[in-house]
SEPATOR-935151 format. One record per residue (C-alpha): residue number from 0; x, y, z. Coordinates in steps of 0.05 Angstrom, whole numbers, plus 5000, padded with zeros to 4 digits. Layout:
BEGIN
NUM | X | Y | Z
...
***
This chain:
BEGIN
0 | 5426 | 4453 | 6924
1 | 5482 | 4423 | 6897
2 | 5480 | 4383 | 6828
3 | 5487 | 4308 | 6824
4 | 5558 | 4282 | 6829
5 | 5590 | 4217 | 6844
6 | 5552 | 4150 | 6833
7 | 5495 | 4170 | 6886
8 | 5459 | 4210 | 6834
9 | 5412 | 4169 | 6800
10 | 5407 | 4166 | 6724
11 | 5467 | 4208 | 6715
12 | 5538 | 4185 | 6696
13 | 5601 | 4226 | 6708
14 | 5627 | 4270 | 6653
15 | 5701 | 4267 | 6642
16 | 5732 | 4333 | 6648
17 | 5775 | 4322 | 6591
18 | 5776 | 4280 | 6531
19 | 5839 | 4264 | 6495
20 | 5828 | 4257 | 6416
21 | 5885 | 4223 | 6386
22 | 5893 | 4252 | 6318
23 | 5968 | 4261 | 6315
24 | 5971 | 4338 | 6322
25 | 5982 | 4342 | 6397
26 | 6037 | 4295 | 6392
27 | 6067 | 4307 | 6329
28 | 6111 | 4257 | 6296
29 | 6186 | 4256 | 6299
30 | 6229 | 4256 | 6240
31 | 6247 | 4188 | 6259
32 | 6176 | 4164 | 6256
33 | 6164 | 4196 | 6189
34 | 6224 | 4162 | 6163
35 | 6197 | 4097 | 6183
36 | 6130 | 4110 | 6143
37 | 6159 | 4145 | 6077
38 | 6112 | 4103 | 6033
39 | 6049 | 4131 | 6068
40 | 6059 | 4203 | 6041
41 | 6083 | 4208 | 5973
42 | 6061 | 4282 | 5964
43 | 6057 | 4340 | 6008
44 | 6020 | 4331 | 6075
45 | 5945 | 4342 | 6080
46 | 5921 | 4405 | 6109
47 | 5888 | 4404 | 6176
48 | 5829 | 4450 | 6146
49 | 5812 | 4389 | 6098
50 | 5804 | 4346 | 6157
51 | 5765 | 4390 | 6201
52 | 5694 | 4373 | 6219
53 | 5640 | 4418 | 6182
54 | 5693 | 4480 | 6174
55 | 5710 | 4475 | 6102
56 | 5728 | 4539 | 6068
57 | 5685 | 4566 | 6013
58 | 5692 | 4535 | 5941
59 | 5743 | 4563 | 5896
60 | 5691 | 4568 | 5837
61 | 5646 | 4630 | 5855
62 | 5574 | 4625 | 5832
63 | 5554 | 4685 | 5788
64 | 5485 | 4716 | 5779
65 | 5453 | 4730 | 5714
66 | 5476 | 4801 | 5716
67 | 5547 | 4781 | 5723
68 | 5543 | 4737 | 5665
69 | 5511 | 4795 | 5626
70 | 5566 | 4839 | 5639
71 | 5620 | 4785 | 5626
72 | 5586 | 4766 | 5555
73 | 5626 | 4773 | 5497
74 | 5588 | 4751 | 5433
75 | 5648 | 4761 | 5391
76 | 5706 | 4730 | 5431
77 | 5729 | 4665 | 5408
78 | 5704 | 4616 | 5460
79 | 5751 | 4567 | 5496
80 | 5730 | 4507 | 5535
81 | 5784 | 4517 | 5592
82 | 5820 | 4581 | 5620
83 | 5888 | 4587 | 5587
84 | 5935 | 4641 | 5581
85 | 5925 | 4685 | 5515
86 | 5991 | 4662 | 5484
87 | 5972 | 4585 | 5493
88 | 5899 | 4581 | 5490
89 | 5870 | 4532 | 5438
90 | 5834 | 4575 | 5384
91 | 5763 | 4559 | 5356
92 | 5729 | 4579 | 5299
93 | 5679 | 4642 | 5311
94 | 5605 | 4629 | 5313
95 | 5587 | 4666 | 5253
96 | 5510 | 4648 | 5258
97 | 5513 | 4692 | 5323
98 | 5554 | 4744 | 5294
99 | 5506 | 4751 | 5235
100 | 5445 | 4746 | 5277
101 | 5467 | 4798 | 5320
102 | 5490 | 4846 | 5264
103 | 5423 | 4840 | 5230
104 | 5388 | 4856 | 5299
105 | 5433 | 4918 | 5305
106 | 5415 | 4939 | 5230
107 | 5340 | 4933 | 5243
108 | 5340 | 4969 | 5311
109 | 5378 | 5024 | 5282
110 | 5334 | 5028 | 5219
111 | 5270 | 5027 | 5267
112 | 5305 | 5082 | 5309
113 | 5313 | 5125 | 5247
114 | 5251 | 5111 | 5213
115 | 5218 | 5131 | 5280
116 | 5259 | 5194 | 5287
117 | 5247 | 5217 | 5212
118 | 5170 | 5207 | 5218
119 | 5170 | 5246 | 5283
120 | 5209 | 5306 | 5249
121 | 5162 | 5300 | 5184
122 | 5098 | 5298 | 5229
123 | 5125 | 5358 | 5265
124 | 5139 | 5394 | 5201
125 | 5073 | 5379 | 5170
126 | 5038 | 5403 | 5236
127 | 5071 | 5469 | 5230
128 | 5059 | 5478 | 5158
129 | 4984 | 5463 | 5170
130 | 4978 | 5505 | 5230
131 | 5013 | 5563 | 5190
132 | 4967 | 5550 | 5132
133 | 4906 | 5557 | 5175
134 | 4927 | 5627 | 5193
135 | 4935 | 5646 | 5122
136 | 4887 | 5696 | 5086
137 | 4847 | 5676 | 5028
138 | 4898 | 5704 | 4978
139 | 4954 | 5671 | 5009
140 | 4931 | 5593 | 5009
141 | 4903 | 5603 | 4945
142 | 4977 | 5613 | 4916
143 | 5003 | 5549 | 4949
144 | 5018 | 5489 | 4902
145 | 5033 | 5412 | 4913
146 | 5063 | 5400 | 4843
147 | 5136 | 5373 | 4850
148 | 5192 | 5413 | 4823
149 | 5142 | 5471 | 4814
150 | 5144 | 5541 | 4853
151 | 5087 | 5575 | 4875
152 | 5098 | 5636 | 4829
153 | 5096 | 5585 | 4768
154 | 5033 | 5553 | 4781
155 | 4983 | 5542 | 4834
156 | 4909 | 5526 | 4851
157 | 4862 | 5574 | 4814
158 | 4916 | 5599 | 4772
159 | 4946 | 5541 | 4730
160 | 5002 | 5558 | 4679
161 | 5004 | 5507 | 4627
162 | 5068 | 5538 | 4589
163 | 5107 | 5534 | 4653
164 | 5085 | 5470 | 4680
165 | 5086 | 5432 | 4610
166 | 5152 | 5418 | 4564
167 | 5167 | 5473 | 4516
168 | 5141 | 5458 | 4446
169 | 5189 | 5434 | 4391
170 | 5219 | 5480 | 4345
171 | 5182 | 5448 | 4288
172 | 5113 | 5470 | 4321
173 | 5074 | 5525 | 4285
174 | 5080 | 5595 | 4309
175 | 5005 | 5596 | 4315
176 | 5009 | 5537 | 4362
177 | 5060 | 5569 | 4403
178 | 5018 | 5631 | 4415
179 | 4954 | 5595 | 4430
180 | 4992 | 5548 | 4483
181 | 5026 | 5611 | 4514
182 | 4955 | 5640 | 4527
183 | 4938 | 5584 | 4575
184 | 4972 | 5615 | 4634
185 | 4916 | 5632 | 4684
186 | 4865 | 5570 | 4684
187 | 4823 | 5578 | 4744
188 | 4820 | 5503 | 4762
189 | 4847 | 5461 | 4816
190 | 4912 | 5429 | 4807
191 | 4887 | 5355 | 4813
192 | 4858 | 5366 | 4740
193 | 4920 | 5344 | 4723
194 | 4925 | 5278 | 4761
195 | 4923 | 5218 | 4714
196 | 4928 | 5167 | 4774
197 | 4858 | 5159 | 4777
198 | 4842 | 5152 | 4706
199 | 4853 | 5074 | 4701
200 | 4807 | 5062 | 4768
201 | 4868 | 5052 | 4812
202 | 4883 | 5081 | 4883
203 | 4955 | 5092 | 4896
204 | 4980 | 5088 | 4966
205 | 4993 | 5159 | 4982
206 | 4936 | 5186 | 4931
207 | 4880 | 5224 | 4964
208 | 4809 | 5201 | 4958
209 | 4778 | 5224 | 4892
210 | 4715 | 5243 | 4927
211 | 4745 | 5298 | 4966
212 | 4765 | 5335 | 4895
213 | 4703 | 5331 | 4858
214 | 4675 | 5394 | 4882
215 | 4742 | 5429 | 4872
216 | 4746 | 5411 | 4802
217 | 4679 | 5415 | 4780
218 | 4664 | 5492 | 4788
219 | 4637 | 5532 | 4736
220 | 4695 | 5574 | 4725
221 | 4741 | 5515 | 4711
222 | 4694 | 5484 | 4663
223 | 4690 | 5547 | 4626
224 | 4763 | 5555 | 4622
225 | 4779 | 5487 | 4602
226 | 4727 | 5484 | 4544
227 | 4755 | 5552 | 4520
228 | 4825 | 5525 | 4521
229 | 4807 | 5466 | 4482
230 | 4772 | 5506 | 4428
231 | 4830 | 5551 | 4423
232 | 4885 | 5493 | 4416
233 | 4842 | 5449 | 4371
234 | 4834 | 5507 | 4323
235 | 4909 | 5529 | 4322
236 | 4950 | 5465 | 4341
237 | 4954 | 5397 | 4302
238 | 4975 | 5331 | 4324
239 | 5046 | 5350 | 4288
240 | 5060 | 5404 | 4340
241 | 5093 | 5367 | 4397
242 | 5132 | 5377 | 4462
243 | 5206 | 5376 | 4467
244 | 5224 | 5330 | 4523
245 | 5305 | 5346 | 4520
246 | 5324 | 5376 | 4585
247 | 5255 | 5384 | 4616
248 | 5250 | 5382 | 4690
249 | 5183 | 5390 | 4717
250 | 5121 | 5354 | 4747
251 | 5110 | 5307 | 4687
252 | 5186 | 5285 | 4681
253 | 5171 | 5218 | 4706
254 | 5108 | 5210 | 4672
255 | 5108 | 5152 | 4618
256 | 5038 | 5174 | 4592
257 | 5051 | 5246 | 4584
258 | 5017 | 5266 | 4518
259 | 5062 | 5285 | 4457
260 | 5035 | 5354 | 4442
261 | 4988 | 5408 | 4470
262 | 4925 | 5382 | 4430
263 | 4928 | 5314 | 4464
264 | 4943 | 5345 | 4531
265 | 4881 | 5393 | 4529
266 | 4836 | 5336 | 4501
267 | 4855 | 5293 | 4556
268 | 4842 | 5342 | 4609
269 | 4776 | 5359 | 4576
270 | 4754 | 5285 | 4572
271 | 4775 | 5278 | 4649
272 | 4737 | 5343 | 4670
273 | 4672 | 5318 | 4631
274 | 4681 | 5252 | 4665
275 | 4694 | 5272 | 4735
276 | 4636 | 5323 | 4737
277 | 4580 | 5274 | 4715
278 | 4522 | 5277 | 4764
279 | 4472 | 5228 | 4781
280 | 4406 | 5248 | 4743
281 | 4361 | 5211 | 4793
282 | 4392 | 5231 | 4856
283 | 4355 | 5262 | 4918
284 | 4393 | 5326 | 4928
285 | 4401 | 5355 | 5002
286 | 4410 | 5427 | 5002
287 | 4413 | 5428 | 4926
288 | 4485 | 5393 | 4931
289 | 4506 | 5356 | 4867
290 | 4523 | 5289 | 4873
291 | 4579 | 5268 | 4826
292 | 4589 | 5198 | 4806
293 | 4664 | 5197 | 4824
294 | 4635 | 5213 | 4898
295 | 4582 | 5166 | 4898
296 | 4623 | 5107 | 4872
297 | 4675 | 5125 | 4926
298 | 4632 | 5131 | 4987
299 | 4588 | 5070 | 4967
300 | 4633 | 5019 | 4943
301 | 4708 | 5047 | 4955
302 | 4717 | 5045 | 4877
303 | 4756 | 5097 | 4834
304 | 4713 | 5116 | 4777
305 | 4765 | 5133 | 4728
306 | 4755 | 5156 | 4660
307 | 4790 | 5096 | 4624
308 | 4732 | 5045 | 4637
309 | 4767 | 4985 | 4593
310 | 4798 | 4950 | 4653
311 | 4777 | 4900 | 4703
312 | 4794 | 4947 | 4764
313 | 4746 | 4950 | 4819
314 | 4704 | 4884 | 4804
315 | 4736 | 4851 | 4862
316 | 4720 | 4906 | 4909
317 | 4644 | 4907 | 4887
318 | 4649 | 4830 | 4888
319 | 4673 | 4827 | 4963
320 | 4622 | 4876 | 4987
321 | 4563 | 4840 | 4955
322 | 4586 | 4769 | 4975
323 | 4537 | 4757 | 5033
324 | 4466 | 4775 | 5039
325 | 4445 | 4837 | 5083
326 | 4412 | 4900 | 5082
327 | 4422 | 4975 | 5103
328 | 4368 | 5020 | 5125
329 | 4356 | 5089 | 5097
330 | 4406 | 5144 | 5128
331 | 4442 | 5206 | 5113
332 | 4515 | 5207 | 5097
333 | 4548 | 5265 | 5124
334 | 4625 | 5281 | 5111
335 | 4668 | 5346 | 5116
336 | 4738 | 5356 | 5098
337 | 4779 | 5417 | 5098
338 | 4848 | 5426 | 5075
339 | 4862 | 5500 | 5068
340 | 4936 | 5480 | 5043
341 | 4911 | 5448 | 4981
342 | 4849 | 5497 | 4975
343 | 4797 | 5438 | 4983
344 | 4738 | 5450 | 5028
345 | 4693 | 5389 | 5016
346 | 4626 | 5382 | 5046
347 | 4571 | 5328 | 5032
348 | 4509 | 5311 | 5058
349 | 4464 | 5262 | 5022
350 | 4406 | 5214 | 5034
351 | 4424 | 5144 | 5020
352 | 4359 | 5099 | 5007
353 | 4351 | 5032 | 5037
354 | 4394 | 4979 | 5003
355 | 4404 | 4903 | 4998
356 | 4465 | 4861 | 4980
357 | 4475 | 4790 | 4957
358 | 4514 | 4746 | 4913
359 | 4451 | 4721 | 4874
360 | 4419 | 4750 | 4809
361 | 4385 | 4816 | 4826
362 | 4402 | 4818 | 4898
363 | 4447 | 4878 | 4901
364 | 4414 | 4950 | 4896
365 | 4458 | 4991 | 4850
366 | 4442 | 5064 | 4833
367 | 4452 | 5101 | 4767
368 | 4523 | 5114 | 4774
369 | 4535 | 5040 | 4792
370 | 4500 | 5016 | 4729
371 | 4535 | 5067 | 4684
372 | 4602 | 5046 | 4711
373 | 4585 | 4974 | 4692
374 | 4558 | 4990 | 4623
375 | 4622 | 5034 | 4608
376 | 4668 | 4975 | 4628
377 | 4626 | 4928 | 4581
378 | 4637 | 4979 | 4526
379 | 4711 | 4992 | 4542
380 | 4741 | 4931 | 4515
381 | 4800 | 4939 | 4464
382 | 4844 | 4886 | 4431
383 | 4911 | 4875 | 4470
384 | 4897 | 4933 | 4512
385 | 4856 | 4900 | 4571
386 | 4906 | 4865 | 4619
387 | 4891 | 4820 | 4681
388 | 4909 | 4861 | 4742
389 | 4937 | 4799 | 4777
390 | 4978 | 4767 | 4718
391 | 4989 | 4823 | 4670
392 | 4964 | 4776 | 4610
393 | 4917 | 4798 | 4553
394 | 4843 | 4789 | 4567
395 | 4802 | 4766 | 4509
396 | 4730 | 4793 | 4495
397 | 4691 | 4736 | 4516
398 | 4730 | 4723 | 4581
399 | 4726 | 4798 | 4593
400 | 4649 | 4796 | 4586
401 | 4637 | 4737 | 4627
402 | 4679 | 4768 | 4686
403 | 4639 | 4832 | 4688
404 | 4572 | 4792 | 4676
405 | 4591 | 4747 | 4737
406 | 4591 | 4807 | 4781
407 | 4547 | 4854 | 4748
408 | 4485 | 4811 | 4743
409 | 4476 | 4818 | 4820
410 | 4451 | 4886 | 4804
411 | 4375 | 4904 | 4785
412 | 4355 | 4856 | 4729
413 | 4326 | 4909 | 4685
414 | 4381 | 4958 | 4683
415 | 4434 | 4902 | 4681
416 | 4400 | 4871 | 4620
417 | 4398 | 4936 | 4582
418 | 4467 | 4948 | 4592
419 | 4485 | 4877 | 4572
420 | 4444 | 4882 | 4511
421 | 4480 | 4946 | 4487
422 | 4547 | 4915 | 4496
423 | 4531 | 4853 | 4457
424 | 4499 | 4894 | 4401
425 | 4562 | 4938 | 4395
426 | 4615 | 4876 | 4389
427 | 4567 | 4842 | 4338
428 | 4566 | 4903 | 4296
429 | 4638 | 4913 | 4301
430 | 4647 | 4841 | 4286
431 | 4685 | 4821 | 4347
432 | 4630 | 4773 | 4369
433 | 4598 | 4720 | 4316
434 | 4536 | 4682 | 4327
435 | 4492 | 4675 | 4388
436 | 4531 | 4685 | 4454
437 | 4497 | 4697 | 4521
438 | 4558 | 4700 | 4565
439 | 4562 | 4626 | 4579
440 | 4609 | 4577 | 4553
441 | 4674 | 4584 | 4507
442 | 4668 | 4637 | 4452
443 | 4686 | 4628 | 4375
444 | 4724 | 4692 | 4371
445 | 4775 | 4710 | 4423
446 | 4817 | 4771 | 4422
447 | 4784 | 4801 | 4360
448 | 4815 | 4740 | 4321
449 | 4778 | 4690 | 4280
450 | 4789 | 4618 | 4296
451 | 4775 | 4553 | 4262
452 | 4703 | 4546 | 4281
453 | 4689 | 4623 | 4264
454 | 4723 | 4610 | 4199
455 | 4674 | 4553 | 4177
456 | 4614 | 4588 | 4207
457 | 4633 | 4653 | 4164
458 | 4638 | 4610 | 4103
459 | 4574 | 4581 | 4113
460 | 4540 | 4646 | 4123
461 | 4571 | 4680 | 4065
462 | 4561 | 4617 | 4016
463 | 4490 | 4638 | 4002
464 | 4510 | 4707 | 3986
465 | 4561 | 4684 | 3937
466 | 4513 | 4637 | 3899
467 | 4461 | 4695 | 3892
468 | 4519 | 4739 | 3864
469 | 4532 | 4684 | 3816
470 | 4464 | 4670 | 3793
***
């Protein structure tokens, strides 16, 4: 069947075989014609591709992806708004903000990488040292030391050598003191007996817990050796026998509180040992273990119980823990720490009775060690020696007592009242407190100095005595 053709087919029209498109391409114009229309094209003739239908060439400006921009990114290149040749491009000032930012970023990145690398190396070294110490025999790890600038053969745990660790005695010291001090070359104590960082109730960042070393320090042999050393030095040395700090390089080189002579040094160690080894008399021992107050205060309150109590350290810690009302049931506290490289084997298991906490008066349960800590603080004030932990300013007597009372009266009423009464009696007997004062209001005598009100009161009280003497 043939397709529709001609006019006989219904609904169809004939399609022309060819269609002539007059675009001036097939019949190019001659030069004569172009001469007649010179004003139509003042420039070059348009290209055919620009007049084609839907057949345009790709754009001359390519579209870059984000990774292409990242590769071509030049943060330190001087930016230009257009593309010029390198010899005639207009120069713009560098963006110093971006330069400084990226330099700081690079610095901190390298610092973090270096710190992480050094920390990893140090951890590997410490792990290697710890693993090697665990395999040591009893004789080996007793000869180790952690004193800076000190060799193991000079001084070590359970074999402290005072003449090698302390500075040499000055030439003005007596021969008897020289001979007595040289005998302290084998004191069977732990090295932490020399640590004075706990004395003022502060806990340094890298300082170990004081509770770990109470048992290591408070051994019968250490107590015996220290008391013998004190008796020997106190009988042969005086305060005139001093150390010679010239050319001294040792563990106490950077210690600003180093004692001036052997007598003061041994006295300080004796007092530190006696304070550290105080035991709670009413404690319930478990397996006949001694509970030292330094351990109890650290485990119960996280407070460093130092021998220098005349300060305000630790009050904020006690106040923070007792600011809200709650209770703790009776329980056993178990702790075990072993450090063979430092000759420490700490084991403690004690029963803690039921305790209550609260900010009100007589709401917080305080044991014997806690009350003793408060009482020693109350009695430890000295003029111009107590400083505010935050500002560093000197704290007056009445301000000092008020701060301690505000926190300490949360403890058991009877025990606290006895400690408070002893403190007031001491300062009234010494003349630092005049008149009746219960811890509230402004005091008449501050910092041990008599003000105008105190002078008038003093004159009023002494007037009858003078009249009686005149009569």
